[in-house]
N, C-alpha and C positions, 0 to 999 in steps of 0.2 A: 255775579256774572248772570246774564239773559240765557234762558234756553232759546239756541239757534233751531234744532232739529231735534224729534224723536224718532228714531230709527225700530221698527219691530220686523226683526228677521227669524224666518221660518227656513230651516235647516232641509235638506232632502230626507229621503229613505235612510235612516242613518241612525243607528243605535247611541251613538256617543252625545254625552251631556254638555251644556252648555259652557264647560272648562274646556273643552276641545276647540270648540269656535272662537272664544276669548283668546287661546294660545294663538290659533290662526289669525285672528286680528293686530294683535301685538305683533307678530311676525310678518304680517303685512307691512305695517307701519316702520317696523325696523328694518325692511329688506328693501323698501320702494327708495326709489331716486326722487328727492323733493324739489319742487318748482323754486327756484330763488333760495331765499333764506327763510322758506317757512318752518314750523316746528311742528309735529304732533305728538302728543301724549295720552297714552293711556291708560285710564285708573284701574284700580281692582275690580275684581266681579265680585257682586253679592247678588243674594236670593232677594228679589223685590217681592215675589208670593211663592204659590207651590208651583205656578204654571209659567215664571216669568223671571229669567235672571236679568242683570243689567250692569253696564258699565260707563263710564264717562270717558268720552273723547275730547280733547281739548286742541284746537286749532289754531296756531298763532299765524297769522299772514306777517309778509316783509314791513308792513307798515305798524306792526306791533297789534293790532287787534287780536283778540281771541275769540274764537266762536265755541260754542260749547253742545255738543251732540250728546245725548243720552241715547246709549246703544242697548236695547231690549233682544234677547232670544226667547222666541215663544216656544214652550215646550210640548212637545207631542214623542221625544225620545222613548220615553218609556212604553209608549202602545209599540212602536216599532220593534223594540226589545223583544216585545211578545210574538213577534211575526219574522224574527230574525235565525232560528235555528237552523244548522247546517246539518241535519243528521238526514239519515235515508229518509225517512217517514216523509219528512217536511219537504225533502226535494220532490218525491215522487208526488205529494200534494202540490206542489208548485208547479211542476210541469202539467198536472192533470189541468189546472186553472188556465194555464197560458197555451196550452194546444188543444182542448176541448173546450170549455166555458169560454173562452176569450174569443175562439174560433166562432163560436155561436153567434157572439155578438159582431163579428165580422173586423175585428179590431186589427187582427192580423194582417187580413188583406187591405184594409187603407195601411197600414204602418209598411207594408212592403213597397206599396206605389209612392208614398209620398217620403220615406226613410228607411230605403231598403238594408242599410248597414245597421240601424237599429235593429231589426228585425233578425238578422245574421247574429249580431250580439247575442240578443235574447234568446236565440235557441243554441247557444254555443253548449249550454249544459247537454243539451238533446245529442250534439255532435260528439261530444268526449263519452257518453254514456255508449251510443252506438260504436263509435271507433274501438274503446276498449272491449265492447262486447264482440266485435268482429276479429280482434285479434286474439282473445282468449278461445273464440271457435276454431281458430286456425290451428294455436298449439293443441287444442284437447283433440283436432282432426289428426295431427301427427302423431300423438299418442296412441291413439285408438289403433292406429296404423301399424305403429311400432309395436304395440303391447296391446291386443284387443282387449276392451272392456263392455261390459254390458251398456245399452244405450242409457238406461236409468243412470248407472253410476258417471257416466261421461257427463250426462246433463248435471248432475249433483256438483260434480266436480267442476265443472265449467262455472256454475253459479256462483259458487263457492270462492273461485277465484275471482270473478269477475267484479264482484260486488264491491270488495277492498280494494281492486284496483282502481275501478271507476272514482271512487270518493276520493282515494290519493291522488289521483290525476286533477280531478276537478277542486280540490282544496289547494293543490299546487299553483294551479291556474288561475284560481279565484274566480270563475267566469259564472257563478251563479248570482251575484250582487243583481245585475239587472231581472234574472228572473225572478228572483223576489220581490223587486219593485213591481212587475208586472202583475203577479200574483196578488201583490196589497192592492194593486189599483182596483184590478178585477172585483176583489173580495169587499173593497168600500164600496165600489160602485154598486153592488148586489146588496147593501145594507147587511153583510156579515161581518163589518165591525163596528158595533155598537158604542164601542167607547169610545171611538174618531166623533162621530155624532155630536156626543156630548160634550167631548174636548173644544171642537170648531166654536161651538155655541160660547162654552166660558171664555175661549181666546178671544170671540168678539167682544163678550161682555167687557174682557179685560180693556181690549184696543177703546173701547167706547169711554170708558171709565177715565183712561188716560187723556183721551182726547179733550174731554169735558174739562178736564183740568188742567190742560197744557196751555201754555203761554208761547208755546214754540212756534217760529214761523212755517216749518213744514213738519208734518206728522208724514215718515216715508216708510212703507211696506215693502219688505226685500223677501223675496221667495227664490231659493236655490233648487232646481232639480224638481223632483216631486212638491218639494215645499213651495210651489210656484202655484200648485192646485190647489195647496192649504191656503195659501196668503188670499188668492181669489176668494175662497168660501168665506175666509174671517172677514174679509174687507167687504164683500158684499152682505154678508149678514150685519156687520157693524154701520155699513150704509143704510140699510133696512131699518136698524133699531135708530140710529143718529142721523135722517136726512140731511141735518144741517153740515154734515163735516164739508169741509173745505170751503164753506160759504165765506163771501166777502167779510172781512173783519175778524175771520179766526183763521187758525192755521192752514197753509196748502195742505193738500191732499195728494199724496203720489204711490206710486205702485213701480217698483223695479225688478222684473222678473230676469233670471239669470241659467242661462242653461236649462230652458223650459222644456215641459214634457205633457203639457196640458189634453193635447189630440187624445191622449190616450184614456184621459177620463171623460171628455166629450164623445167619445167613439161608442163608449159603453153604453149600449141599450137602456140599462134601467138608470142610468144616471140624470134623470129628468131635472134633479132638484140642482145639480151643478151646472147645468145647461142653463137653466132659468137664473142662476146667480150670477153667470158670466154674462149674461142678456142685462141684469142690473145693474152690473159694474159696467158695462158699454155705456149704458143710458145715464150715468151719473156724471153729470157735465164739468164739475169743477174737478176732476180726476183727469191726473198727469200719468198716462204709463208708458213706461219703456221697458224694453226687452233688450238683452245681449246674449245672443245664442250663437255658437260659433258651427259654422258649415262642417266642420270637421270633426265634430264631437258626436261619436256615436251614439251615445245615451242621451240625445237631446235631438229637437227637432226644430230645427233652425229653417225649414223649407216652409213652415207654418207659423204665422205670428200667435202668440197664445192666446189673443180676443178671437182668434179663430174669422170673427167677419167685422169690416172695419165699420158698418153701421152702427149707429148710436149718437146720442149727444156729446160722448166724450170723445172728441175728434184729436185730443191731444195724445195720438199713439204714434211711438215710434220703436220701430224693429231694427236692429243693427248688429252687425257681428263685431265679436270684440277684437279681432285682428290680429289674434295671438302671433302670428309670424312675423308681424310687422316689429313685435316689442322684444324680440330676443334674436339670438345668432341662428343662422339657419342650422348648426349643429344641435343647439339646446331643442328648437323646433320638432328637428326630427327626432330626439329623445322623448318627447313629450308625446307625441304622437303615437309612437309604439307603448306607451303605457295607456290604455283606454281609460280607466280609472281616474289616475291622474290630470289627464285632460278635462276628465268633466269636473273635477274640484278646484282645476286653475281659476276658474271666475271669482276664487276668492283668495287668491292668492298675488302678491305684488308683480306687476311688469317690470321688465330687467331695464326698458328703458322709458322714461318720461316721455308724457305727451299724447298717451292715448288713454285706451281704457284702464281705470285705475280704480278698485272697489274703495279706497280708502277715501279717495276723491270726493266719488258718487256720495258716499254715506256720512262722511264729516267735513267735506270742504265748503267755501262759503256760497255757493252758487246752488239753489234748489233744483230739482227738477222742471220746476214751472219756468224757473230764470233760464235753464239751458233750452228749453221749449221756445220760449219766448225769442232768444237768439238765433233759434235756426227761423223762425218766422219773419225776420228783419232782411229785407231786400237787401242785397250787396250793391256796394257802392260800386258803380260803373269805371 
């Protein structure tokens, strides 16, 4: 069976391994509503290299024709794990990077202007810290009134009570995941994550090697959340190493971003290299780039396309909403919106209703992104 598509998937700022994404993909296939009598089967996961795990997906159409997709997870989860600790020292460091270093770059001002909900979600840990501090201060004031205490002792007892309360409430709310994301992007932009630069180069080499050996019809790079930033960097470096990517006679080249937050990187003052990569990618004429980002997603930036500027040779750019609200009951959608983290991960889950956004159809179905783009360009019959 000939290879129809090769997928190169970049997960977000998530320390979980490719095993997790393999389970997610199998669940999406199992839970989705198939069109007609199509069948989709997901093979076992295997380690293809030290930085790439992959599995096969067989899509059988109603006419019996089967298309094979090789789905690869491009690994950087080990680097995420190094920046994932939830202890007090790391939380204070992340708060400093967000509210001091990122503020110096003007990032938060722009986020407030273009995605105010995203800024509020990132500041939740500060709200929790401040709220618990005020609560403890009120209690200590009452105790001091009932039982006079030296000021220094009241302060010591107050801090001793506040710290564990703050960390307990924070861990229960799990509000620091976006804070860690902000802090990592800031550190990466400032060149303080040297392992990431080396990994991006290695992943670009891996992609180029696979592309040059491939006889697939489509090479599809997929990036979710911060993984969209990584996908842009890796694909831009791959295009620089292999300008022939997407040329006639070879596989089509496409990029699919989901729940993107690329402006967080673009707006960092030291991120000149990433901005150059974004320009290079927009200038690559064969590229088809589609983005699905939900306006209701507080951890993404639907108000701005991931390519930032429409200028460039790659005019095949399409920004869409996945319209999650149309794919489920009002009750299920209301429940989804109450869980912000679950909503941000919903791009990788199966829809309840067929006919709309579907990650399995986009990555394993018969139509390439170029096919879909061409269909959009056709004039409608009057």
